[in-house]
C-alpha positions in Angstrom: 81.3 -37.1 10.9 77.9 -38.9 10.4 75.8 -39.9 13.5 76.4 -43.4 12.7 80.4 -43.2 12.4 80.4 -41.0 15.4 78.8 -43.8 17.4 81.0 -46.4 16.0 84.0 -44.4 16.8 82.5 -43.8 20.4 82.0 -47.5 20.9 85.6 -48.3 19.7 86.9 -45.8 22.3 84.6 -46.8 25.2 85.2 -50.7 24.5 88.8 -50.2 25.3 87.9 -48.8 28.5 85.3 -51.4 29.4 87.9 -54.2 28.5 90.5 -52.8 30.6 87.8 -52.4 33.5 87.0 -56.4 32.9 90.6 -57.2 33.2 90.9 -55.8 36.5 88.0 -57.9 37.8 88.6 -61.5 35.8 92.0 -62.3 35.5 93.3 -64.3 32.8 95.4 -66.5 35.0 94.3 -68.1 38.3 96.3 -68.0 41.6 95.4 -68.8 44.9 95.2 -65.1 46.2 92.8 -64.5 43.2 90.4 -67.2 44.3 90.7 -66.1 47.8 89.5 -62.8 46.8 86.5 -64.4 45.6 85.6 -67.1 47.9 87.6 -66.2 51.2 89.9 -68.3 53.1 89.5 -72.0 53.1 90.5 -74.8 55.6 91.3 -76.9 52.5 93.1 -76.1 49.2 92.0 -74.4 46.3 92.6 -75.8 42.8 93.6 -72.8 40.9 94.3 -74.8 37.6 91.0 -76.2 37.6 89.6 -72.8 38.1 91.6 -71.3 35.2 90.8 -74.3 32.9 87.1 -74.6 33.7 86.2 -70.9 33.9 89.1 -68.3 33.0 90.0 -69.7 29.8 86.4 -70.2 28.3 85.5 -66.9 29.8 88.3 -64.8 28.2 87.8 -67.1 25.0 84.3 -65.6 24.4 85.1 -61.8 25.6 88.1 -62.0 23.2 85.8 -62.8 20.4 84.7 -59.0 20.6 81.3 -57.4 20.8 80.2 -54.0 20.5 80.3 -53.4 24.4 77.4 -51.1 23.8 75.2 -51.5 27.2 78.4 -50.3 29.1 78.9 -47.3 26.7 75.2 -46.4 27.1 75.7 -46.8 31.1 78.7 -44.1 30.7 76.5 -41.7 28.5 73.6 -42.0 31.0 76.1 -41.5 33.9 77.6 -38.2 32.0 74.1 -36.8 31.5 73.4 -37.2 35.0 76.3 -34.9 35.7 78.5 -37.5 37.2 82.0 -38.5 36.0 81.8 -41.7 34.0 85.5 -42.5 35.0 84.2 -42.9 38.7 81.8 -45.6 37.6 83.7 -47.4 34.7 84.2 -50.7 37.0 80.3 -51.1 37.2 79.7 -51.2 33.6 81.3 -54.3 33.5 78.3 -55.9 35.3 75.9 -55.7 32.3 78.6 -56.8 29.9 79.6 -59.9 32.0 75.7 -60.9 32.4 75.2 -60.4 28.6 78.0 -62.6 27.7 76.4 -65.3 30.2 73.3 -65.3 28.3 75.2 -65.7 24.9 76.8 -68.8 26.2 73.2 -70.3 27.4 71.4 -69.0 24.3 74.0 -70.9 22.2 73.5 -74.1 24.1 69.7 -73.8 23.8 69.6 -72.9 20.4 72.4 -75.8 19.3 74.3 -72.9 17.8 77.7 -73.9 16.3 79.3 -70.5 16.1 79.5 -67.2 18.1 81.0 -64.2 16.2 82.2 -66.4 13.3 84.1 -68.6 15.8 83.0 -71.9 17.6 80.6 -71.3 20.4 81.9 -71.8 23.8 80.0 -75.3 24.0 81.5 -76.4 20.7 84.9 -75.6 21.8 84.9 -76.5 25.5 81.9 -78.8 26.0 78.2 -78.5 27.2 79.3 -79.1 30.8 82.0 -76.0 30.9 79.8 -73.9 29.1 76.6 -74.1 31.1 78.7 -73.9 34.4 80.3 -70.9 32.9 77.1 -69.3 32.0 75.9 -69.7 35.7 79.4 -68.3 36.9 79.1 -65.3 34.8 75.5 -64.7 35.8 76.3 -64.5 39.6 79.9 -63.2 39.7 78.8 -59.6 39.2 76.9 -59.9 42.6 80.4 -60.5 44.1 81.7 -57.3 42.5 78.9 -55.4 43.7 78.8 -56.6 47.4 82.8 -56.4 47.7 82.7 -52.7 46.7 83.7 -50.2 49.3 82.6 -47.3 47.0 78.8 -47.9 47.4 76.6 -47.5 50.2 74.4 -50.2 51.5 71.2 -48.6 50.4 72.7 -48.2 46.7 73.9 -51.9 46.8 70.3 -52.9 48.2 68.5 -50.9 45.1 70.9 -52.5 42.6 70.1 -55.9 43.9 66.6 -55.4 43.7 66.8 -54.2 39.9 69.2 -57.2 39.3 67.0 -59.9 40.5 63.9 -58.4 38.9 65.6 -58.2 35.5 67.1 -61.5 35.7 63.6 -63.0 36.4 62.4 -61.1 33.2 65.3 -62.6 31.1 64.4 -66.1 31.8 60.8 -65.6 30.9 61.8 -63.9 27.8 63.9 -66.8 26.9 61.3 -69.4 27.9 58.9 -67.7 25.5 61.4 -67.4 22.8 62.2 -71.1 23.3 58.6 -72.3 23.2 57.8 -70.4 20.1 60.7 -71.8 18.1 60.3 -75.5 19.5 56.9 -75.5 18.3 55.2 -75.5 21.8 53.0 -72.6 20.5 51.3 -72.2 17.1 52.7 -69.5 15.0 49.5 -68.3 14.3 48.9 -67.4 17.9 51.9 -65.1 18.0 50.9 -61.5 17.7 53.5 -58.5 17.2 52.6 -57.2 20.6 53.5 -60.6 22.1 56.7 -60.6 20.2 57.7 -57.1 21.6 56.9 -58.1 24.9 59.0 -61.2 24.7 61.8 -59.0 23.2 61.2 -56.7 26.0 61.7 -59.5 28.4 64.7 -61.0 26.8 67.0 -58.2 24.8 65.7 -55.3 26.4 66.4 -56.7 29.9 70.1 -55.9 30.1 69.9 -52.4 28.5 66.9 -51.9 30.9 69.2 -52.8 33.7 72.0 -50.7 32.3 69.7 -47.7 32.4 68.3 -48.5 36.1 72.0 -49.2 37.1 73.2 -45.8 36.0 70.3 -44.0 37.6 70.8 -45.9 41.1 74.6 -45.4 40.9 74.1 -41.6 40.4 71.7 -41.9 43.1 68.9 -40.3 41.1 65.2 -40.3 42.2 63.1 -43.4 41.3 61.1 -41.9 38.5 64.4 -41.2 36.8 65.9 -44.7 37.5 62.5 -46.2 35.9 62.6 -43.6 32.8 66.2 -44.4 32.1 65.4 -48.2 32.4 62.4 -47.7 29.9 64.5 -46.1 27.4 67.2 -48.7 27.6 64.4 -51.4 27.1 63.2 -49.7 24.2 66.8 -49.5 22.7 67.1 -53.3 23.4 64.0 -54.1 21.6 64.9 -51.9 18.4 68.5 -53.5 18.6 66.7 -57.0 18.4 64.4 -56.3 15.5 67.5 -54.8 13.7 69.4 -58.0 14.5 66.7 -60.1 13.2 66.7 -57.9 9.9 70.3 -58.2 9.5 70.1 -62.0 10.1 68.2 -62.7 6.8 69.1 -59.5 4.6 71.3 -60.8 1.9 74.9 -59.4 2.0 74.4 -58.1 5.9 75.3 -60.4 8.7 74.2 -60.1 12.2 77.3 -60.3 14.5 75.6 -62.6 17.0 76.1 -65.7 15.4 77.3 -67.3 12.2 75.4 -65.8 9.3 72.5 -65.0 6.9 69.7 -67.2 7.5 70.5 -68.6 11.1 67.1 -67.3 12.4 65.4 -69.5 9.8 67.5 -72.5 10.6 66.5 -72.3 14.1 62.9 -71.7 13.4 62.9 -68.5 15.1 59.5 -66.6 15.4 60.9 -63.1 14.8 58.6 -59.9 14.0 59.7 -60.3 10.4 58.0 -63.9 10.5 54.7 -62.8 12.3 54.3 -59.9 9.9 54.8 -62.4 6.7 52.4 -65.0 7.9 49.6 -62.5 8.5 49.8 -60.9 5.1 50.9 -63.9 3.1 48.9 -66.3 0.9 47.9 -69.6 2.3 50.4 -71.2 0.2 53.3 -68.9 1.0 52.4 -69.2 4.7 52.2 -72.8 4.5 55.6 -73.2 3.0 57.3 -70.5 5.2 56.0 -72.4 8.4 57.1 -75.9 6.8 60.8 -74.5 6.3 60.9 -73.0 9.8 59.5 -76.1 11.3 62.3 -78.2 9.6 65.4 -76.3 11.3 67.1 -76.6 8.1 70.5 -75.9 7.0 69.6 -76.1 3.3 70.8 -72.9 1.8 68.1 -73.3 -1.1 65.2 -73.6 1.4 66.6 -70.7 3.8 66.6 -68.4 0.3 63.2 -69.6 -0.4 61.9 -68.5 2.9 63.6 -65.3 2.5 62.2 -64.7 -0.9 58.7 -65.2 0.9 59.4 -62.7 3.5 60.5 -60.1 0.8 57.5 -60.7 -1.4 55.4 -59.1 1.4 57.8 -56.3 2.3 58.2 -57.6 5.8 61.4 -56.1 6.4 60.4 -52.7 5.5 57.5 -52.9 7.8 59.8 -53.9 10.9 62.3 -51.2 10.1 59.3 -48.9 10.6 58.4 -50.5 13.9 61.9 -50.2 15.1 62.3 -46.7 14.3 58.7 -45.8 16.0 60.2 -47.2 19.2 63.2 -45.0 18.9 61.4 -42.0 18.0 59.1 -42.5 21.1 62.1 -43.3 23.3 63.8 -40.0 22.4 60.8 -37.9 22.9 60.7 -39.4 26.4 64.3 -38.6 26.9 63.7 -35.1 26.1 61.8 -34.3 29.1 63.8 -36.4 31.4 67.6 -35.0 30.8 69.0 -31.7 30.7 70.3 -30.6 27.6 74.2 -31.6 27.1 76.7 -33.2 25.0 76.0 -36.7 26.6 72.2 -36.1 25.9 72.8 -35.6 22.3 75.1 -38.7 21.9 72.4 -40.9 23.3 69.9 -39.6 21.0 72.6 -40.7 18.4 73.1 -43.9 19.9 69.4 -44.6 19.8 69.3 -43.9 16.2 72.3 -46.1 15.7 70.2 -49.0 16.9 68.0 -49.0 13.9 70.6 -47.8 11.1 73.6 -50.2 11.9 74.3 -52.9 9.4 76.3 -55.3 11.5 
């Protein structure tokens, strides 16, 4: 079995476990008892139907659209590599998955995206008011899961909370940077490769960083191990983002994140591919590419013209090398951190999968 199919099979297997864990915390139907579990007793009267229609229905609509569940799977591998039984910590892997889906809801509103994983985006199906509030709920609900747990010591809860808050600040700054770029608030010529990588580190890399840190904290590893696992997770997130950008414009290969080929061009996204192209392109090609990006066009001919310019300067191949270097260096760091084990080998395969996947 190839490394790629090995990891794909692992993701399918573990996603079933993660989905079951999600169901244990987030019900599909609201009851007064369930709301009391979350909010406690009240002197008044909870409206369980409103809770179901305003949160549970759209939440499960999004979760049921799928997703790789790769951050929870990575957590399970980290925990196993640290010598613990992953089954004992399965419930906590849902934290990163819930927060990840919260960012998707907010992203789609901010980008005015119409679809998510081939279906109407949450704000399109349920309205911006429902979607915005849902995203907020999903950002904060994991803290309830954490604080209500009787399995964790107060020290562990405190460390997780510190990591969570730090990473949530990171993700908002990363998102603000991305929005500023594709909204034209920053000139594309001023955006360097290093600035892109830092933006991705603070956006896509955040939740996989948190997954690494969370795994280490749950296993009560030392601070250096926690930080190193976080850095490894962040590297995977950055490489994942670069590969996502590549799949989004590669004809015949469609990113799972949104609707199809060229969405990033329609949104005017300044990706590493675009940065590389405008630094190498002729003045004529550069001006045309930036013009198409600024128009936020849905015109397939214009999108294809932009892709032709990108391919003319071998920008995809260049970015693939950047992503591979990030993964290669991350694996080197991992070798000195973890003992040899089946889980460690799977983590290495997992990392390579980030830059070889085709969906």
